[in-house]
C-alpha positions in Angstrom: -2.4 1.3 -5.3 -1.9 5.0 -4.3 1.2 7.4 -3.6 1.6 9.1 -0.7 3.7 10.9 1.3 4.3 11.1 5.2 6.0 13.9 7.1 7.0 13.3 10.7 8.5 15.7 13.2 10.7 14.0 15.7 11.6 16.3 19.0 15.0 17.8 18.1 16.7 16.5 21.4 15.8 12.6 19.9 18.9 10.7 19.1 19.3 9.4 15.4 19.0 5.9 16.4 15.9 6.4 18.2 14.4 8.0 14.8 15.6 5.5 12.7 13.8 2.9 14.8 10.6 4.6 14.5 11.0 4.9 10.6 12.3 1.3 10.5 8.6 0.6 12.6 7.2 2.9 10.0 8.4 1.3 6.9 7.8 -2.3 8.3 3.9 -1.1 9.0 4.0 -0.1 5.2 5.3 -3.6 3.5 3.2 -5.5 6.2 0.1 -4.0 5.1 0.7 -4.5 1.0 2.9 -0.8 0.7 5.6 -0.2 -1.4 8.2 2.4 0.6 9.7 4.7 -1.7 12.5 7.6 -1.4 13.5 9.2 2.7 14.1 12.6 2.9 15.8 13.7 6.1 15.4 17.2 6.1 17.0 17.3 9.7 16.4 20.2 12.4 14.2 23.0 11.6 12.8 26.0 13.4 9.2 25.7 13.8 7.1 29.0 12.6 5.6 28.8 16.0 5.8 26.7 19.2 4.5 23.4 19.7 4.1 21.3 22.4 6.7 24.4 24.6 9.1 23.3 21.8 10.8 25.6 19.1 12.5 22.6 16.6 12.0 19.9 15.7 13.8 17.2 13.4 11.7 16.8 10.0 11.6 13.5 7.8 9.4 12.7 4.8 8.8 9.4 3.5 7.0 8.4 0.1 5.0 5.1 -0.7 2.4 3.6 -2.0 0.0 1.5 -0.5 -3.7 1.0 0.0 -6.0 3.7 2.0 -5.9 0.9 5.2 -2.1 1.1 5.0 -2.4 4.6 5.6 -4.5 4.0 8.6 -2.1 1.7 10.1 0.8 4.1 9.5 -1.2 6.8 11.0 -1.9 5.2 13.8 1.4 4.0 14.6 2.9 7.4 14.2 0.2 9.0 16.9 1.3 6.3 19.4 5.1 7.1 19.2 6.2 9.3 21.6 8.9 10.8 19.6 6.8 12.0 16.9 5.8 15.7 17.6 3.5 15.6 15.0 2.9 13.8 11.6 0.8 14.2 8.4 0.0 11.6 5.6 -1.0 13.0 2.0 -2.1 11.6 -1.1 -0.4 12.8 -3.8 -2.0 13.9 -6.7 -1.8 11.4 -10.0 -0.6 14.1 -12.4 2.5 15.2 -10.3 3.7 11.4 -10.1 3.1 11.2 -13.5 5.2 14.1 -14.1 8.1 13.1 -11.4 8.0 9.8 -13.6 8.1 11.2 -17.1 10.9 13.8 -16.0 
């Protein structure tokens, strides 16, 4: 199992219940494919550095998890199909950063 984090940016006008629903779906994808969800960090509304899809701001959420590469592919597909998600990015965390975070 490898450590990952995914950042999802939702449309700023999206209702909190809809955001939670998409997050629940993402966590379910992680669990059903053998992964373990971790911390969820809600950054809230932030202004974009540049206009994305004719929008100036979005609602940011970061989710940490451990999983196999197949899980990442399934999560990437699910978030890509979600209409509420403006952008998303899955990043594999370096092993050194994870070791330092758990040791400290």
